[in-house]
N, C-alpha and C positions, 0 to 999 in steps of 0.2 A: 612624111606619112609612114609609118614603121609596117612593112609586109606583115601580115598574119601568119603566125608561127603551124606546123603542124598539129592538127590535132592527136592529143593524146588516145592510143588506143585503149580499149575501156580490156580491164582483164578480171578474170573468174577468180573465185576465191580459189581455187582449184590450183590456179598458176601462179598467184601470190605466194602461197603457202608453199608451193614446191623452190620459190626462189628463196622463201624462208627459212625451209631447212636447211638452206646450202651454208647460211652465216649465219642463224639463231639457234643455237640450242634446243630442241627438238619445234622448232618453227615457230616459238611465242615464248615473252620473258615473263611472264605470268603463266602460271600452272591453271589456275583460272579461267582464262579463255579457251583451253584447248579441248578441242571436240575432233570425231572420226567424221567424217574423214579428211576437214580442215575447219578451221575457225570459224564463225562469219567474223565478214570485215566490214567494217561501219564506212559510211559516206560522209554521214553528217546528221545532227540531230536538232531539237527544241524543244520548249518544253517538257513534255514526257513520253515525245516521239523518238523514235531512232530508225533512220534509214540506212540501210546496208548497202552495199555497191553494186547490188542487184536491183536496188530500187526497190526493194519491198520495206514497208515501214510495219513497227514495230514499236508496242506499249510497251514502256519498261517500268517494270516493276522491280528493278536490282538496282538502278542509280548508282552504277559503278561500284559496287559492291557496298553501298550503304552511305555513300560519301556525297550524294548530289542532294541537298534536300529541298533544292528549287529547281530541278529538273536540271533541264539543260540550255548552257545561253541565255539567261535570265537578263532582262534588257539591261537594270540598275546594277547589275555583277559587271557584264558586258562594259559598259561606259565605264566605272570606275576602274576596271582592268586597263581599257586603252590608253584613259589617263596615265595611269601610273607608269605605262610601258614606253609611252613618250618621255616619260621625267627620268626613266632609267631601268634597270631591271634587278639589280644589286649592286651595292658600293660598299666599300670597306669602312663603311660608318654604319652606324646607327641610324634608324629613322624614326620619323615623328607616327607614321602610321601603325610600328609595332607597339608606342606606349599607348596610343588610343585603341587597340583593340585588345591589347591586356586589360584595359581599364573598361570595358565594358564585360568584358568575361570574370571580373573581378567581383565590377559590380553585381552580376545575374548569379554565381551561384557562393552561399556564403562562407562554402570550406576552401575556396581560391585566393586564399589571404597574398600570397606571389603565385607568380607564373615564370615559366619559359618556356621558350618556342623551340620546337625542332620539324625534321622535316617530315615526319611517317608515324602511324603509332605505334611500329616496332621500336624505332626510336624512343619513342615517348614513353615504353614501358623499360626500354632500356637504362633511360635514364632516373625512373623513379626508382630501381633494384636499385643503382649505384647510388643514389643521393639516398635511401633506407640504409644501405653499410657505410657508408660514410656519416651519416648521421648515428648511428649503433652501436658502429664497431664490428656488427655480429656478419658473420660470412653466407649465411644459411636463408631462406626464401622458404616459403609454403604455397602452392597450388593446388588447386581443383585439380581432378584426374577428368582426361576429355578437355579442358579448357585452352581455348587459343588466346595466346595474350602477345603476338607476333612473331618473330623469325631469329629471336635473341638465343641463343642455347640453353638458357636457362628457362625462361619462359617455355620453351618449346618441350620441357619433358612431359610423357606421358600424353600429350598431346592428341595422338592416336592411338591411345591404349584399348587394346579388342580382347576378349576372352582367351585368347592363345597366351598373352603374355602381360594382363594387366595383376594376376595374383591375389592372393586375399584378401577381401575385402576390407578387414579388420586392419591391414598395411599394404596398402598397393604397390605393387613396383613401380619402379621409376624406370621409364622404356623410353630409349631415346629417341626422336625421329630420325634423326639422319645419322647416316652409316659414322663410323669414325669418332663421334663425339662421346670427349675424356669423361672418363670414368670420374674423372672429378668435379664435374659438373653435377653428374647424376647425385653424388654424395652432397651436394650441399643444397638440394632441392626434397623439399616434403610434399609428398602428395597423398592427398585428402579427398575423401568423397563427399562431394559437393552438397548442402542440403540435410547431410548426415552428422547434428550436431554432436551426440554422444563421441561416435568413432574420430571425428575431426579434431574433439579437444582433446581425447586417450593419444593423436597423434602427434601433436603440436606439445602436450605436455613430455613427450622423450626428447623434443631438442629447446626445450624452455627457454635454456639460455644461450641458446645459438643462433635463434632466427631474429632478422631486422627485419621482415614483414610478411604479412598476408595477404594474399590478392586475391580481391573476387572481383569477377565481372557480376554484375547487378541482377541481370538477365543471359545469360551467357549462352548465345547463338551454339557456338558450334558442340557444348554439352547437350543443347536439346530446347534453346530459346525458352526456359522459365525461368520465372523470378526467384532467387535466394528469398527464402523463407526467412520473416522478418527476425523469429527468437533467435534463428540459426545465425543471422550479422550480430544481432545483439551479442548471443554467449560471443562469438570471438570478437569483439569489441571488448568486451569485457575482459577477456582474456589476454588481450595485447596489453589494455591497462596496467592489470596484474604482473607480466613478463616483460614490460620494458620494449616490446617488439611495435611496430606499427601495423595500422591498419589501411591497407590500399585498394582502392577501386581503378578499374579500368573501363572509364568511359568514354574507350574510342568510340565504340559505337552506339553506345544506350543512351548518349548528351542528351540525344533525339528527342527520347521519352517523356520530356516535362522539360518546360522552362528552364529549370536548374538541374536539367540531369536525372536518370534516374535515382540519381542519389537521394534528391527530394521526397522518393517515398519512405525513407527509410528515417527512424528515430536519433540514427547516431550518425555520425559525421566521420568519412574516410579524413587519417592525416595526409594524404598525396592521392590525387588522381589523374590519371593518363587522358590524353584526350584527343581527338584526332577526326577524318571523315569529312563530318558535317563545316567543321569550323575552316574547311582552308576553302571553300567558296566553287570547290571543283578544281582545287590544285593541291601540291605535295605538302602534306601539313602533318604536325605532330604538336603536341603542349605536354609541360608536366605542371600540377598547379600542387597548390596545398600550404601544411602551415607554414608560418614567417620564420619559426625557430629551425625547421626542419632545414625549407628554403635554405637557409643563409651556409649550407655549405659549399653552395655554387657560387658565392658571391665573393667576388673578388678582392675586395674593399676588406676584408678576413685577413686577420696577419700571418693566421693559419690557413690556407683555404683545402680545404680536406675534398673537395671533387673539382677540378678545373675541369672545366667545359667549355667547347665551342664548338663551331661548325658553320662552314661556308657558306651553306643556303639557311641557317636559322635564320627566322623571323624576314626571312625574302621580302621585300615589299609589297609584289605583284598579291603575295598569299596573303600580305596583312589585310590590303586594301579587302581583294576578294573575300576574306574571312571577315572582316569588319560590315562589310554589306548585309554578308548572308548570313550574320547572327543578328543583326539590327530588323531586318526582315520577317525573321523569325523569332516574332515577339510572342507575348503572351496567346494574344487572341488567335494567330498564325497556329500553334503550337495546339491550340482547343480547336480550332477547325480541321486541323488534320485528324487529330486522334479521333477526333468524332466520326471523321469520315472511314475512317481503319475500323472502326466498330462495324458499323456496315458491312462494309466488306468481309469481317467476319461471318455477320449475320447469314449472309449471303452465301457464303461459300457453304456452311454450315449448312445451310438450306437443299444445297447443290447436293450436297453428301449425302443427305439423305433422301433425295427424289433420286440419286444415281444407287441406292443403296448399296455402297460400303462406308467401311467403318474410317472414320478419319476424326480425329482431332488438333484444334491450334491451339501453339503456346505463343506467348509474346507480350509487349506491352506497347504502349502509345500509339505508335506509324509504324509499329513492325509484326510482324507474324508469320509463323514456320507450320507448317503441313505434317502431319505426321499419320500416316496410314494404319492405326490402329484406332479402337474407338475411346479408349483412355490417355489423357494427354500426361506424359510422362512430369517425375520430378525430380530425376535421378539421374546420371549420366548412364549407369550400366542398367537402368529403363529404358532408355532411350537410342540406347545401342543398334542402331539396323544390322542386323546379318547381308551377307552379299547376296539373297533371293532378294531383299524387300530395298535393297540399296537400288537394283538391278531394275527395279519397280517404278522405283521413283525416279530413275533416269528416265526410262522410255517417258511415264510422265512429262516429266519436264523440255523432253524432245518433242515431244508431241505439241505442248504448249507452245513452245520456240517456231517449230518448223511450220504446225499444220495452224495455228491461231495466232501465231506474230505475237506472243507476250512472253515479255522476257521476267527471268525470276533467277533469285541467286542457286545455288548448284545443291544447295542444303532442300529446297523446297520452301524458299524463306521469302516471304515481298518485304522490300523498304522502300513505304511509299513517300513520295514528296509532294509540295505544296502547289505544283503543275497538274498533278490527277484530279478528277473532276469526279462527280457521281455518275458522267458516262463511260467513263474509263473502269470505273471500278464495277459496275453495270456488266460493259465487257469483259471484265474478267471471271467475272461468277458464271458468266454464259461459258466462257469458253473453259473454265476448270469443270463443268458437269460434264462437255463434250470430254476432256481429259477424265475425269471422274470412269465414262462410260468405256473407254478406249481401253484403262489397266485394269476393270472389272473382272474380264474372265481371268488373267493373271494371278489379280490379289484372292479372287475366291479358290484359285487351285491352290495361291501358298497356306489361303490359313486352313483349307480341309486338311495338307499334310501336317500343320502344329499340331 
């Protein structure tokens, strides 16, 4: 009989973070989990609950930045993943798991005529941009001011544009996110104002023969999590038909909105779509899908291969199995039930705001919504932009929700629900929100008096 080993001494978050800072830049590998004085450290999770290393249980409305549509450790997903782990984690061979998952997505979304899998949403957008360039032979892309499309240089331009640098609305500046970004990157990106049809078309016209694709997030999270106006999308689609460019949707976040993604809401369909988040079943994933003739630029059977594409972990069988089971579970009924529950959450939160007597509006769609501390919901990026005083109030609200109410939200003030959430958790959320609204009311009132 083996002797029992020594008990592992429990360490505090402060102790772990101190070690982390000595070996990891800033102590974290993604800035979204950073907080002062130190990040929360997870111990374990199940369903819609995450327990931290101090034993405190939190209700999870963040779901790893919208990527866990069934919450944590769903039994069917765990079982499928364990079975695949026993067969192997990665091979220098294709797998049937990839084909089965691709077939499911192909059958689910009409515009997904052909699919390629990658490892993240960033990679998905990168592949989308490169495929559009390869197909059209053009260098430029067009994207909305304030939109987030991952960490590819071209996709980052004007992601965090602000009043000090965003310039004239008639021709917004091209603002780099990362210091040292080459000027050539900015020169090949057209920035347009989301939901402003007249200005957008005028800007696109200036570069009509150079634009490979126009990228739209149909419910843009960073811009404000409001839906693109349908006439706006129709106008951009018509412009791309007229000028030989492609219409691309970034549905990395929004595929959860309907059974067929947010694009199900629109009368026109994108030529290319980037996907990710929920399709990984809790594992790193991304995908590019679209028209067969465009996707042919990646086809190794072509005599002239326009876009050689590969990746060591692309279509990893563990991810493919987890993703397939996840999306099978997220069927039409599951989507309908989750969206209806989210509507209840929205109504209850607005009731809480009225009871607390503070200005609140909600934006979003499907199983996601975002809080704005203002009476009217924004529909443009420059309307939704938050000055530092408002950001500080939001941060205090979110800290209060996490530390005092044990509710996890995304740092933009956003909730992304999972199917593990029930009416009990929604009721708890609205109660916590009422307490949170009351907590920040004095500072919000003072800010409004100054305005």
